[in-house]
C-alpha positions as CSV (number, residue, x, y, z in Angstrom):
1,M,-10.1,108.3,-47.9
2,T,-6.8,106.8,-46.7
3,E,-4.8,104.0,-48.4
4,P,-4.4,100.9,-46.2
5,R,-0.9,99.4,-46.0
6,R,0.5,96.4,-44.2
7,T,4.2,96.4,-43.0
8,D,6.4,95.0,-40.3
9,V,7.3,98.4,-38.8
10,A,5.7,101.8,-39.1
11,I,8.0,104.8,-38.5
12,I,6.7,108.2,-37.7
13,G,9.1,111.0,-38.7
14,A,11.4,111.3,-41.8
15,G,14.2,113.1,-40.1
16,I,17.7,111.5,-39.9
17,S,16.7,109.4,-37.0
18,G,13.5,107.9,-38.5
19,L,15.1,107.3,-41.8
20,T,18.2,105.7,-40.3
21,A,15.9,103.4,-38.3
22,A,14.1,102.5,-41.5
23,R,17.4,101.7,-43.3
24,R,18.7,99.5,-40.5
25,L,15.4,97.6,-40.4
26,T,15.3,97.0,-44.1
27,Q,18.9,95.8,-44.0
28,A,17.7,93.3,-41.3
29,G,15.0,92.1,-43.7
30,R,12.0,94.0,-42.2
31,S,9.5,95.9,-44.3
32,V,8.8,99.5,-43.3
33,V,6.6,102.5,-44.0
34,V,7.8,105.9,-43.0
35,L,5.2,108.6,-42.4
36,E,6.1,112.3,-42.5
37,A,3.8,115.2,-41.8
38,D,5.8,117.7,-43.9
39,D,6.3,117.8,-47.7
40,R,10.0,117.1,-47.3
41,V,12.4,114.8,-45.5
42,G,15.1,116.0,-43.1
43,G,13.3,117.1,-39.9
44,R,15.5,119.6,-38.3
45,T,18.1,119.6,-41.1
46,M,17.3,121.9,-44.0
47,N,19.1,123.7,-46.8
48,L,18.6,127.4,-47.5
49,D,19.3,128.6,-51.0
50,V,21.9,131.3,-51.1
51,A,22.7,131.5,-54.8
52,D,22.8,129.3,-57.9
53,G,24.2,126.0,-56.6
54,V,25.1,127.4,-53.2
55,I,23.3,126.5,-50.0
56,T,23.7,127.1,-46.3
57,E,22.2,124.9,-43.5
58,G,19.2,126.2,-41.7
59,G,19.3,123.5,-39.0
60,G,21.8,121.0,-37.6
61,Q,25.0,121.1,-39.6
62,W,28.1,119.9,-37.8
63,V,29.8,116.6,-37.2
64,G,33.1,115.9,-35.5
65,P,35.5,113.3,-34.1
66,G,34.0,110.9,-31.6
67,Q,30.7,111.0,-33.4
68,D,31.2,107.6,-34.8
69,R,27.7,106.6,-35.7
70,V,27.0,109.5,-38.0
71,L,30.5,109.5,-39.5
72,L,30.0,105.8,-40.4
73,L,26.6,106.5,-41.9
74,L,28.1,109.3,-44.0
75,D,30.7,106.8,-45.4
76,E,28.0,104.3,-46.0
77,L,25.9,106.8,-48.0
78,G,29.0,108.1,-50.0
79,L,28.7,111.6,-48.6
80,Q,31.7,113.8,-48.1
81,T,32.6,116.3,-45.4
82,F,34.7,119.4,-45.4
83,T,36.4,121.2,-42.5
84,T,34.8,124.3,-41.0
85,Y,36.9,127.3,-41.9
86,I,39.0,128.4,-39.0
87,A,42.3,129.6,-40.6
88,G,43.4,133.1,-39.4
89,K,42.8,135.1,-36.3
90,S,39.5,135.2,-34.4
91,I,37.9,138.2,-32.7
92,Y,37.0,138.8,-29.1
93,H,35.0,141.9,-28.5
94,R,34.0,143.0,-25.0
95,R,33.1,146.4,-23.6
96,G,33.7,148.3,-26.8
97,R,37.1,146.8,-27.5
98,S,38.1,144.2,-30.1
99,K,41.1,141.9,-29.8
100,R,42.4,139.4,-32.4
101,Y,43.7,136.1,-31.2
102,D,45.1,132.8,-32.4
103,G,43.9,129.4,-31.2
104,L,40.8,128.2,-29.5
105,I,40.7,130.3,-26.3
106,P,39.7,134.0,-26.4
107,P,42.0,136.5,-24.6
108,L,39.9,136.7,-21.4
109,N,41.1,138.7,-18.4
110,P,43.5,136.4,-16.4
111,L,41.0,136.3,-13.5
112,A,38.2,135.4,-15.9
113,L,40.4,132.7,-17.5
114,A,41.1,131.2,-14.2
115,D,37.4,131.3,-13.3
116,F,36.5,129.6,-16.6
117,A,39.0,126.9,-15.9
118,Q,37.6,126.2,-12.4
119,L,34.1,126.1,-13.7
120,Q,35.1,123.7,-16.4
121,L,37.0,121.5,-13.9
122,R,34.1,121.3,-11.5
123,L,31.5,120.6,-14.1
124,E,33.6,117.8,-15.6
125,R,34.4,116.3,-12.2
126,M,30.6,116.2,-11.5
127,A,29.8,114.9,-14.9
128,R,32.2,111.9,-14.4
129,T,30.0,110.7,-11.6
130,V,26.8,110.6,-13.7
131,P,26.1,107.2,-15.3
132,L,25.4,107.7,-19.0
133,D,22.5,105.2,-19.3
134,V,20.9,105.9,-15.9
135,P,21.9,109.5,-14.9
136,W,19.0,109.7,-12.4
137,T,21.0,107.1,-10.2
138,A,23.9,109.5,-9.7
139,R,24.7,110.0,-6.0
140,R,23.6,113.7,-6.1
141,A,21.0,113.3,-8.8
142,R,18.1,114.8,-6.9
143,S,20.0,117.9,-5.8
144,W,21.5,118.5,-9.3
145,D,18.1,117.9,-10.9
146,G,16.5,120.3,-8.5
147,V,18.3,123.4,-10.0
148,T,19.0,124.7,-13.5
149,F,22.4,124.8,-15.0
150,G,22.1,128.6,-15.2
151,H,21.4,128.8,-11.5
152,W,24.5,126.7,-10.8
153,L,26.6,129.1,-13.0
154,D,25.1,132.1,-11.1
155,A,26.2,130.6,-7.8
156,N,29.6,129.4,-8.8
157,A,31.1,131.8,-11.3
158,R,33.3,134.4,-9.7
159,T,33.6,136.7,-12.7
160,S,31.0,138.1,-15.1
161,E,33.3,137.5,-18.0
162,A,33.7,133.8,-17.4
163,K,30.0,133.4,-16.7
164,A,29.2,135.1,-20.0
165,M,31.6,132.8,-21.9
166,V,30.1,129.6,-20.4
167,T,26.6,130.9,-20.9
168,M,27.2,131.8,-24.6
169,G,28.9,128.5,-25.3
170,F,26.1,126.4,-23.9
171,T,23.3,128.6,-25.1
172,V,24.5,127.9,-28.7
173,T,25.0,124.2,-28.0
174,N,21.7,123.7,-26.2
175,A,19.7,126.0,-28.5
176,E,18.2,127.5,-25.3
177,D,18.9,129.6,-22.2
178,P,20.8,127.5,-19.5
179,H,18.2,128.7,-17.0
180,T,15.7,126.3,-18.6
181,T,17.9,123.2,-18.4
182,S,18.4,120.9,-15.4
183,L,21.9,120.8,-14.1
184,L,21.8,117.0,-14.0
185,V,20.7,117.0,-17.7
186,Q,23.6,119.2,-18.5
187,L,26.1,117.1,-16.7
188,A,24.8,114.0,-18.5
189,R,25.3,115.8,-21.8
190,I,28.8,116.9,-20.9
191,R,29.6,113.2,-20.0
192,G,28.0,111.9,-23.2
193,G,29.4,114.7,-25.4
194,G,33.1,114.0,-24.8
195,G,33.6,116.9,-22.3
196,I,33.3,120.7,-22.5
197,D,36.3,121.3,-24.8
198,H,34.9,118.8,-27.4
199,M,31.4,120.2,-27.2
200,L,32.4,123.8,-27.7
201,N,35.4,123.6,-30.0
202,I,35.7,123.5,-33.8
203,T,39.1,122.0,-34.4
204,G,39.0,118.5,-32.8
205,G,35.5,119.2,-31.5
206,A,31.9,118.7,-32.4
207,Q,31.9,121.6,-34.9
208,E,34.9,120.4,-36.9
209,S,33.2,119.4,-40.2
210,R,30.2,120.0,-42.4
211,V,28.6,117.8,-45.1
212,V,29.1,118.7,-48.7
213,G,25.7,119.7,-50.0
214,G,24.3,120.2,-46.5
215,T,23.4,117.7,-43.8
216,V,19.9,117.3,-45.2
217,R,21.6,115.2,-47.9
218,I,21.8,112.5,-45.2
219,A,18.0,112.3,-45.1
220,Q,17.6,112.7,-48.8
221,R,20.0,109.8,-49.6
222,L,18.3,107.6,-47.0
223,A,14.9,108.4,-48.5
224,E,16.1,107.8,-52.0
225,D,17.0,104.2,-51.1
226,L,13.7,103.7,-49.3
227,G,11.7,104.8,-52.3
228,D,7.9,104.7,-52.0
229,A,8.2,103.4,-48.4
230,V,8.4,107.1,-47.5
231,V,5.0,108.9,-47.4
232,L,5.1,112.7,-47.2
233,D,2.3,115.1,-46.4
234,S,0.8,112.6,-44.0
235,P,0.7,113.8,-40.4
236,V,-0.1,111.0,-38.0
237,R,-3.2,111.5,-35.9
238,E,-3.6,108.3,-33.9
239,I,-1.8,105.1,-32.8
240,L,-3.9,102.2,-31.7
241,Q,-2.3,99.2,-30.0
242,D,-3.9,95.8,-29.5
243,A,-2.7,92.2,-28.8
244,D,-1.9,91.5,-32.4
245,G,-0.2,94.7,-33.6
246,V,-0.6,98.4,-34.0
247,S,-2.6,100.7,-36.3
248,V,-1.2,104.0,-37.3
249,R,-3.7,106.5,-38.8
250,S,-2.3,109.4,-40.9
251,A,-3.7,111.9,-43.4
252,R,-2.9,109.8,-46.4
253,V,-2.3,106.2,-45.2
254,E,-3.5,103.9,-42.5
255,V,-0.8,101.4,-41.7
256,R,-1.1,98.1,-39.9
257,A,2.2,97.0,-38.4
258,D,3.7,94.7,-35.8
259,R,5.5,97.7,-34.2
260,V,6.0,101.4,-34.5
261,I,8.9,103.7,-34.0
262,V,8.1,107.3,-33.1
263,A,11.2,109.4,-34.3
264,M,10.0,112.8,-33.0
265,S,10.8,115.0,-30.1
266,P,8.6,114.3,-27.1
267,A,6.9,117.7,-27.5
268,D,5.9,116.9,-31.1
269,A,4.9,113.3,-30.2
270,D,2.4,114.7,-27.9
271,R,0.2,115.7,-30.9
272,I,-0.5,112.0,-31.5
273,H,-3.5,110.4,-29.8
274,V,-2.5,107.0,-28.4
275,T,-4.9,104.2,-27.4
276,P,-4.6,102.7,-24.9
277,S,-3.4,105.8,-23.1
278,L,0.3,106.3,-22.6
279,P,1.7,105.6,-19.1
280,T,1.7,108.7,-16.8
281,R,5.4,109.1,-16.9
282,R,5.6,109.2,-20.7
283,A,2.5,111.4,-21.1
284,M,3.7,113.9,-18.6
285,L,7.2,113.9,-20.1
286,Q,5.7,114.9,-23.5
287,R,3.6,117.7,-21.9
288,R,6.6,119.1,-20.0
289,W,9.2,118.8,-22.7
290,S,10.7,122.1,-23.8
291,S,12.0,122.5,-27.4
292,G,14.8,125.0,-28.0
293,T,14.0,128.5,-29.3
294,E,17.2,129.3,-31.1
295,S,17.3,130.9,-34.6
296,K,20.1,131.1,-37.1
297,L,21.0,134.4,-38.9
298,F,23.0,134.5,-42.0
299,A,24.7,137.4,-43.8
300,V,25.8,136.5,-47.4
301,Y,28.6,138.4,-49.2
302,D,30.0,138.1,-52.8
303,R,33.2,136.7,-51.2
304,P,34.5,135.9,-47.7
305,F,36.3,139.2,-47.5
306,W,37.4,138.7,-43.9
307,R,39.8,136.0,-45.0
308,E,41.7,138.7,-47.0
309,Q,42.3,140.4,-43.7
310,G,43.7,137.2,-42.1
311,L,40.5,136.6,-40.1
312,S,38.8,133.2,-39.5
313,G,35.3,134.7,-39.5
314,Q,34.9,133.5,-35.9
315,A,34.0,136.0,-33.2
316,V,32.8,136.0,-29.6
317,S,31.3,139.2,-28.3
318,D,29.0,141.0,-25.8
319,L,27.2,142.8,-28.7
320,P,23.4,142.8,-28.7
321,V,22.8,140.2,-31.5
322,A,26.1,138.7,-32.9
323,Q,27.4,137.1,-29.7
324,Y,28.9,134.2,-31.5
325,V,29.8,134.3,-35.2
326,V,31.4,131.6,-37.5
327,D,32.3,131.4,-41.1
328,N,29.6,129.3,-42.8
329,S,30.8,129.7,-46.4
330,P,30.7,126.9,-48.9
331,P,33.8,124.7,-49.3
332,D,35.0,126.5,-52.4
333,G,34.6,130.0,-50.8
334,S,32.6,131.1,-53.9
335,V,30.6,133.3,-51.6
336,G,31.1,134.4,-48.0
337,I,28.6,133.6,-45.3
338,L,28.7,134.7,-41.6
339,L,26.4,132.8,-39.3
340,S,25.2,133.8,-35.8
341,F,22.6,132.4,-33.4
342,L,19.7,134.2,-31.7
343,G,17.6,132.8,-28.8
344,T,14.1,134.1,-28.0
345,A,14.6,134.0,-24.3
346,G,17.1,136.3,-22.6
347,S,19.5,134.7,-20.1
348,G,19.7,135.5,-16.4
349,S,23.5,135.2,-16.8
350,G,23.6,138.4,-18.7
351,Q,22.8,137.2,-22.2
352,H,19.7,139.1,-23.2
353,W,18.3,140.1,-26.6
354,P,16.3,143.3,-26.7
355,D,12.6,142.8,-27.3
356,E,12.7,144.8,-30.6
357,I,15.3,142.5,-31.9
358,L,13.2,139.5,-31.1
359,D,9.9,140.9,-32.4
360,D,10.8,142.9,-35.5
361,P,12.6,141.2,-38.4
362,A,13.8,144.5,-39.8
363,A,15.3,145.5,-36.5
364,R,16.9,142.1,-36.1
365,R,18.5,142.4,-39.6
366,A,19.7,145.9,-38.8
367,G,21.1,144.9,-35.4
368,F,22.9,141.8,-36.8
369,L,24.5,143.8,-39.6
370,A,25.5,146.6,-37.2
371,D,27.2,144.1,-34.9
372,L,29.0,142.4,-37.9
373,T,30.2,145.9,-38.9
374,V,31.7,146.5,-35.5
375,L,33.5,143.1,-35.7
376,F,34.5,142.9,-39.3
377,G,34.5,146.5,-40.6
378,P,32.3,148.5,-43.1
379,Q,32.2,145.7,-45.8
380,A,30.0,143.7,-43.4
381,A,27.2,146.4,-43.6
382,T,26.2,145.6,-47.1
383,P,25.6,141.8,-47.7
384,T,24.2,140.5,-51.0
385,A,21.6,138.6,-49.0
386,Y,20.3,138.1,-45.5
387,L,18.6,134.9,-44.3
388,E,17.0,133.6,-41.1
389,K,15.7,130.3,-40.0
390,D,13.4,130.2,-36.9
391,W,12.5,126.7,-36.0
392,T,9.7,127.8,-33.7
393,Q,7.7,128.8,-36.8
394,E,7.7,125.4,-38.4
395,R,4.2,123.8,-38.7
396,W,5.2,120.3,-37.6
397,I,8.3,121.0,-35.5
398,S,8.0,122.8,-32.2
399,G,11.5,124.1,-32.1
400,C,15.2,123.1,-32.0
401,V,16.6,120.2,-30.0
402,G,14.9,120.4,-26.6
403,S,15.8,119.7,-23.0
404,R,14.4,118.8,-19.6
405,A,13.5,121.2,-16.9
406,P,14.6,120.7,-13.3
407,G,12.9,117.7,-11.7
408,S,11.9,115.9,-14.9
409,L,14.9,113.6,-15.2
410,T,14.6,112.1,-11.7
411,Q,10.8,112.0,-12.0
412,Y,10.4,110.5,-15.4
413,T,13.8,108.7,-15.7
414,D,13.9,106.7,-18.9
415,A,10.4,107.5,-20.2
416,D,12.0,109.2,-23.2
417,R,13.1,105.9,-24.6
418,R,11.4,103.0,-22.7
419,P,9.1,101.2,-25.1
420,V,5.4,101.4,-24.4
421,G,4.0,98.1,-25.6
422,R,4.6,98.0,-29.3
423,I,5.7,101.7,-29.5
424,H,9.4,102.5,-29.6
425,W,11.1,105.9,-29.4
426,A,13.9,107.4,-31.4
427,G,15.2,110.9,-32.1
428,T,18.3,112.6,-30.8
429,E,16.6,113.5,-27.5
430,T,16.6,109.8,-26.6
431,A,20.3,109.3,-27.2
432,T,22.7,108.8,-24.2
433,T,25.8,109.9,-26.1
434,N,26.0,113.0,-28.2
435,Q,22.4,113.9,-27.3
436,G,21.2,116.8,-29.4
437,Y,23.7,116.2,-32.2
438,L,23.2,114.4,-35.5
439,D,25.2,111.5,-34.1
440,G,22.7,111.2,-31.3
441,A,19.9,111.0,-33.9
442,V,21.7,108.1,-35.6
443,S,22.6,106.2,-32.5
444,A,19.0,106.5,-31.1
445,A,17.7,105.2,-34.4
446,E,20.0,102.2,-34.3
447,R,19.1,101.5,-30.8
448,A,15.3,101.6,-31.6
449,A,15.8,99.4,-34.7
450,H,17.7,96.9,-32.6
451,E,14.9,96.8,-30.0
452,V,12.3,96.1,-32.7
453,S,14.4,93.5,-34.3
454,T,15.1,91.6,-31.1
455,T,11.7,91.9,-29.4
456,R,9.0,89.4,-30.0
């Protein structure tokens, strides 16, 4: 038996995007019901318990300057941020040798540094020609959408060291191997993300700050204000449109509404049966959407011992597991946490994880700690705890922030966000600026809420 409800707008998905849309609509005087398949709110934000009163973020966690929509929302909700720890020297480890350095740029070989600079210059010049709202209309859209970003790097990088650096940076940012992402999509992201420096940097960049209590507090605060309008444990099975409205059938509630906002990745939205059938462009986009396969690995220590050595906790390396490391400790430094990222697909640009690391949790833990020991010394070998978060193992979420394969942006254009009758789309994947970031989730929600509010 399902409970019938009547509301102005049904929203599917209680992540930051869906809940922000609900907040904006209630502020505009509309009634809402938010349906969430899981037993919690937050979507791809989640806290992992480290110790009594100490958490680390299992999903999206950073905000930075230029991400105006999420920063304004944090202020509105009364949430505080703190700066990602970056004081001290960072480590660059390559071919068995470690170097310590100050500032943002690792001490690459001069030829590699020049190569990195020319790659960045060319990418940003191309990105400036891509219209943010309609990237498929760029003059070279079809040729750029016909190859992967990784293929372009293979063809244009002149040194393996520079190619490895670019690959590592964008693999972490995209949550996936660059050989799965359309070059045109990557150029649009560079344009909408404030440029490569902003996308990859901590200080002054997209990774500058974290939310006190974890970014899941955004969703929790939004849900607290919405009260019983949020229905958990209620996966949506079907959306039926007719001339008078829309019916949304879920496990616990059947909602009759004027309109619906689907705040899910296109891959996850494909689980919902829609009547009448979705247009071909939207249906095929959902089927071809690829969600990122990146995992997060955490080593927890009784204190951030690397700070005592004058180290920031940040490292870039060619080691098997810990290719990028950052200090993820709480703001008071009461415990030390080192974070790294691991993808499930090796990269054709030289970034490859051994099968035993990908398949065996014990081998993955051992490999991670072995790499941290190389970088930070013997104290790194004995953490008080080890944690992982693999988003491909979530029941209702198919993976991290996803992307578009070659050909799909010019084929399906704006099907990610074009309304289908009474169905509107949100989620960070539908954002044109800061796509893939928390800010993109907020701006997409506000755009969808505005569409609903202004469409008869």
